[in-house]
C-alpha positions in Angstrom: -0.1 0.2 0.3 2.8 2.4 0.8 4.4 2.1 -2.4 1.0 2.6 -4.4 0.8 6.1 -2.4 4.4 6.7 -2.5 4.1 6.3 -6.8 1.2 8.4 -6.7 1.8 11.5 -4.4 5.3 11.1 -7.4 2.8 11.7 -10.3 1.7 14.6 -9.0 4.7 16.2 -8.2 6.2 15.2 -11.1 2.8 16.4 -13.0 2.7 19.9 -11.0 6.2 20.7 -11.6 5.7 19.7 -15.2 6.3 23.5 -17.6 2.8 24.3 -19.8 3.6 24.2 -22.7 2.3 28.2 -24.5 1.1 27.0 -28.3 -1.2 24.8 -26.2 -4.6 26.0 -24.8 -5.5 24.3 -21.2 -8.9 22.2 -21.6 -11.7 23.0 -20.4 -12.8 21.4 -17.3 -16.1 23.3 -16.7 -19.4 21.4 -16.2 -20.5 18.5 -14.8 -19.3 15.6 -15.4 -19.5 12.2 -13.9 -17.2 8.9 -13.4 -17.1 5.7 -12.9 -14.1 3.7 -11.0 -12.7 1.3 -9.0 -11.0 2.5 -5.3 -8.0 0.5 -3.2 -8.7 1.5 -0.1 -7.0 0.4 3.7 -8.6 0.9 6.4 -7.1 1.2 10.2 -8.6 1.0 13.8 -7.3 2.1 17.0 -9.4 0.6 19.7 -9.8 0.0 23.6 -10.1 -2.6 26.0 -7.0 -4.2 24.2 -9.0 -5.4 21.7 -7.5 -4.9 17.6 -9.1 -5.6 14.7 -7.5 -6.7 11.4 -6.9 -3.8 9.3 -9.9 -4.2 6.7 -8.6 -3.6 3.0 -9.5 -4.4 -0.4 -11.2 -3.2 -3.7 -14.3 -1.6 -4.3 -16.3 -0.1 -7.0 -17.2 3.6 -7.0 -18.9 6.7 -8.6 -18.4 10.3 -8.4 -20.8 13.0 -9.1 -19.0 16.9 -9.6 -19.3 20.3 -11.5 -16.4 22.6 -12.7 -15.8 26.1 -12.7 -12.6 27.4 -14.7 -11.0 30.9 -14.8 -7.8 30.3 -17.4 -6.2 28.2 -15.5 -7.7 27.7 -11.7 -10.6 24.7 -11.7 -12.5 24.7 -9.1 -15.9 22.8 -7.9 -17.8 20.8 -6.1 -18.4 16.8 -5.9 -20.3 13.4 -4.3 -17.9 10.4 -4.2 -20.0 6.5 -3.6 -18.0 4.0 -2.5 -20.4 0.6 -3.6 -19.8 -3.0 -1.8 -17.9 -4.1 2.0 -14.3 -4.7 2.3 -14.0 -7.1 5.4 -11.1 -8.9 6.8 -10.8 -12.0 9.5 -8.5 -12.4 11.8 -7.5 -16.0 13.9 -5.2 -14.5 16.7 -7.3 -13.0 19.5 -8.1 -10.0 19.1 -6.2 -9.1 22.0 -9.2 -10.1 23.9 -8.9 -14.1 24.0 -12.1 -14.4 20.4 -11.2 -17.1 18.7 -11.3 -14.8 15.5 -12.5 -11.4 14.6 -14.1 -9.4 11.7 -13.6 -5.9 10.3 -15.8 -4.5 7.7 -16.4 -1.3 6.1 -20.0 -1.7 5.4 -19.2 1.4 2.2 -18.1 4.9 2.4 -18.9 8.3 0.7 -17.5 11.9 0.8 -19.1 15.7 0.2 -16.5 17.9 -0.6 -14.9 21.0 -2.7 -11.8 20.6 -5.5 -9.3 23.3 -6.4 -6.2 22.1 -8.7 -4.4 23.9 -12.0 -4.6 22.8 -15.5 -2.4 23.0 -17.7 -2.2 21.0 -21.1 -4.8 18.5 -20.8 -3.2 17.5 -17.6 -4.9 18.6 -14.4 -3.8 18.8 -11.1 -6.1 18.7 -7.7 -6.3 19.4 -4.0 -9.9 17.9 -2.9 -11.5 18.5 1.1 -14.5 17.9 2.4 -17.0 15.9 4.6 -17.4 11.8 5.1 -19.2 8.9 6.7 -18.7 5.0 6.9 -20.1 2.5 8.3 -18.0 0.1 10.2 -19.2 -3.5 11.4 -16.7 -5.2 14.2 -17.5 -8.5 15.1 -15.8 -11.1 17.5 -16.7 -15.3 17.8 -15.8 -17.7 20.3 -18.3 -18.2 23.3 -18.8 -15.2 24.2 -19.2 -13.9 20.4 -20.7 -10.4 20.2 -20.9 -7.6 17.3 -22.6 -4.3 16.4 -22.1 -2.3 14.1 -22.0 1.7 13.4 -22.0 5.4 11.7 -19.0 7.1 11.5 -18.2 10.5 10.7 -15.4 12.7 9.5 -13.1 14.4 7.5 -12.0 13.4 4.3 -8.4 15.2 2.1 -6.8 14.3 -0.7 -4.1 14.9 -4.0 -5.2 14.2 -7.5 -4.0 13.4 -11.6 -7.1 14.1 -13.8 -5.9 13.4 -17.8 -8.0 14.4 -20.7 -8.0 12.1 -22.9 -10.6 12.9 -26.2 -13.7 14.1 -26.6 -14.3 15.0 -23.6 -13.1 12.2 -21.5 -10.7 12.1 -18.6 -9.0 8.9 -16.5 -8.3 10.4 -12.9 -5.9 9.3 -10.0 -6.9 10.0 -6.2 -4.7 9.2 -3.2 -7.5 10.1 -0.2 -7.2 9.7 3.4 -10.4 9.7 5.8 -10.4 10.1 9.2 -13.1 9.1 11.5 -14.5 10.1 14.6 -14.5 7.4 17.5 -17.6 5.4 17.9 -18.4 3.4 21.5 -19.1 0.2 20.2 -21.4 -2.3 23.0 -19.7 -5.6 22.9 -16.6 -5.9 25.5 -18.5 -3.8 27.8 -17.7 -0.9 25.9 -15.8 -0.8 23.4 -14.4 3.2 21.7 -13.5 2.4 18.1 -11.6 5.4 16.2 -11.2 4.0 12.3 -9.3 5.8 9.2 -9.0 4.8 5.4 -6.5 5.5 3.0 -7.2 4.9 -0.9 -6.4 4.9 -4.1 -8.9 5.4 -6.3 -8.9 5.5 -10.3 -11.9 6.4 -12.6 -12.9 6.7 -16.0 -15.2 10.6 -16.4 -17.5 12.1 -18.7 -18.2 15.8 -18.9 -20.9 17.4 -20.0 
């Protein structure tokens, strides 16, 4: 995961430091857009009562709906990001509480966020910032099997690159971090769990 993040960050920095061709007008990014893609997500947890839930890592389908505004090379706007499907990870190591096993599940997550960027030639480099929510399910198995689900809220920040390819179509890559608030789960006498998620998202985008 860390090598993917480093690669994505390097692409953003390289694009951001590129010199625009003065003979080539930048792409017009203004207007509405929709996108579909995949996100590789890595969810991790801080928990109380010696409970150590496993990281939930996997691939989700995703959709983006948004609108851009443009002034010369400055592009800004807002978007809604949705992730579909569940990411589940199991552990048989006792999870710190002597359980026969435990399971972490991310049950979709979403964000409403702003986006601002700089365009040169057919490339747009940008950053995102907004609010986010997800639903988590935590389970412990064994003699004292128990579990609970909670909805978390927090913020998200990200960086990305979008490349115009033809006829208002573009390909886009995002590196995102989600920090969610802690919630108390009912098992183990009440356990506070604080999740965060790092995601790498690749999308195909159509502008209108």
